[in-house]
N, C-alpha and C positions, 0 to 999 in steps of 0.2 A: 504494500500500500504506500502510495506517495503522498506525503503530508507537507504542508507549508506552515511554518511557525514564524510568527511576527512578534517582535519586541519593539514597541513604539514608546520611546522614552521622551524626555523633555527636549533633547537636542538631536537625537539620532533615531533612525529606523533601521533595525537589524532584522534580517530574515535568514532562515535556514530552510532548505528543502531536503527532506529525508525520504529514503526508500528502504524498507526493511531495516529500520533503525540505523542506517548508514547515512551520513550527511553527504549529499551529492552536489550541493551548492550552498554557499554562504556569502553574505555581503552586509556591509553597514554603510549607511549614507546619512549625512546631515540633512535634516528636513526643513531647517530654517523656519520653524514655527508653523509649517504647513505640511504635516505628514500626509494628509489626504491627497494633496496635489502630487506629492512624490509617489504615493501609492498608485495613483491614477496612471502615472507614467510607467509603472512596472506591471500593471495588470495584464497587458497583452502578453508579456513575457511569461507570466505565471500561467496564462491560458495555454501557451504552447507546451508547457511542462506537464499539463494534464494532471494537476494535483487533485487528490480525491477528498481532502479534508483540510481545514484551516483552523489553527489554534492561535489565539491572539492574547498578548499581554499589552495593555495600553494604559499609560498614566494620564492620557488626555481627558479633557472634560466631556460631558455628555454630548454636547453639540458636535465636537470633533469626532467622537466615537460613533455617533449616528452616521456621520458622513463616511467614515471609514468602513462601517458595516455595509452601507449601500454600495460602495465601490466593490467590496469583496463579494457581494451577491452576484456580480457579473460573472464570477467563476462558476456559478450554479452548482456549488458543492456545500456541504454542511460547514458553517462558520461558528466557532465557539469562542466567546470572550471569557477569559478567566476572571473570576470575581473573588473578593475576600469574603470568607464565611466565618461565622462565630465558631463553627467547628466543621472541619472537612478532613476526611480520611484519618480521623483520630486527632488531628492537630487542632488545638483550641487557640483562638486569637486572644491576645492580651489587651487589645484596645477595647475601651468601653463602647465606642462607636466604631464598628468594624470598617465602615466605609471610609474612615479617615486614614486607615493604613494603606500605604501604597501597594498596589498589586505586585510590583517588582520585588519589594521586600517580602511579601507574603509567599510568593513562589520560590524565592531563594531559601527561605526557611523550610518550606514544604519539601524542597529537594533533598535536604540533609536529614530530615526527621525519618527515623526508621526504628531505632531501639528505644523503648520507654526509659531505659536506664541511662541514656546518654544526655548530657547537657552541652549546649553549643553556644558559641559566640560567633555569629555570622556577620562579617563585615564586607560591605560592597564598596569598592574604591572607584566610584564612577563620578558623574557630574556632582553629586553630593557624596559625602562619606557617611554611610548609614551603618549603624551597629544594632543588631537584634540579638536578644538573649532568649534561650529556651531552657526549660527544665523538664526533661522527659518529653511528653507530647504537648506541653503547655508553653505557648509563646508568652514571654514576660513583658514585652515592649522593647523600647530601645532608645537610640539617640540619632540625631541627624546634625551633621556639621557641614559647612562649606568645604569643598575639596581644596586641594593645594592651589589650583589655578584661580578658583573663585576668590579665595582669600587674597591672592596676589593682585588680581585685577581690582578688587575693592580698595586695597592699599594704594595702588597706583593712582586711582581716581581721586583719592583724598589727600595725596601728598604732592604738593607743588614742586615742580622742578626735578622730579625723580622719574627717570625713564628706565624701566627694567626689561631687558630682553628675555627671551626664553632660555634662561640658564637652567641647568639640571638641579633637581632637588636630590642631591646625593651626599650631603655632608651635614653633620650635627655640631661641628666645631663652631666656636664664636666667629661670626663673620668679621673680616677685616676690611670690608668695604660694604656699601649700602646694599648692593645686589646680593652678596652672599648673606648678609645679616637678615634680609627679608626671606630668602629661600630657606636658610637653615632654621630660622625662627618658626616659620610656618610648619615645616616638617616636624620639628621638635614638639610643637604644640599638639599636633594631631597624634603623634606617637605617644605623648604623655597622656593624652585622653584615653587612648586604647589601653595603655598599661594600667591606668587607674581603674578602668572598668573591669579588667581582668583580675586586678588585685582584689576588688570588692566582690567579684563574681567569677572565681576560677572555673574554667571549663574549656572544652575543646575549641580551638580557634580555627575558623574557616575563613579564607580570604577569596574574594572574587573581584572581577573588574580589571580594567586596564592597568591600574597602578598597584595591583596586588603584589607583584614581584618586588617592587620598591619597598613596600611596607614590610614584606616578609623578611627581608634581609636584616631589618632592625628589630625583629620580634622573634628571633630564633629560639630564645629561652622558653617561648610558649609553644614551640613545635607547630608552627602554622602549617595548615594544609591549603594549598592553592587549588581551587576548582574553577576551571574555565567553563564558560557557558552554563553557569549554575542556574540562571533564570530559565534557560531552555530546558534543562532537566526537570525543573519544577513545573514548567508549563506542560511538558510531556506527561508527567505524573498526574497533573490535574486532569488532563483530557482522558487519560486511561481510567481514572477513578470517577469521572463525571457521569 
């Protein structure tokens, strides 16, 4: 069976095409606040692939999701949008209002939950840095922070006369110039937050997202496990259990 999986985030649209659980095509593109327009440009390509089912994770609002759904209906195959549930496949949501929890965070937690005896700290290093804690099959809630680049951009906008190029976030030593001081300080701040959370809530550390390898190299004492495409795994699990 050939499936299309869509991850529609705040800035990017990612898709995977799988057949018999093997990924045969994968791409990620910036959607510039108009994911439906980007999807419309891809729909003919998806038609030629003759996918038989579509699974969608979207953080967009109701209006955008309705438009996305209408475009996907052109494929004339079942389309399932993943939703956050108070309880799903044994996993209990930690939010009082489950609709406030981002579907991306929910699916990433769903992907790792398996053994009721395991406790996890799931960190997604994407547009935002999100931290979610679980205890057995109970999601406890979490934290959301601006990522490395959002923090840097915010600082640039509010600091006159400082222009900071795309230097690497690769040191924690005290910066000896403004560029290094900014980069090292932001990375140190995020790592300190993660360490504080793990100090208060010791548990298995799972990292996902583009900057996961960067954070992993500074968190070795917590034995981090990097899982690529964790959201995709959660989305597949959701559709299988739906």
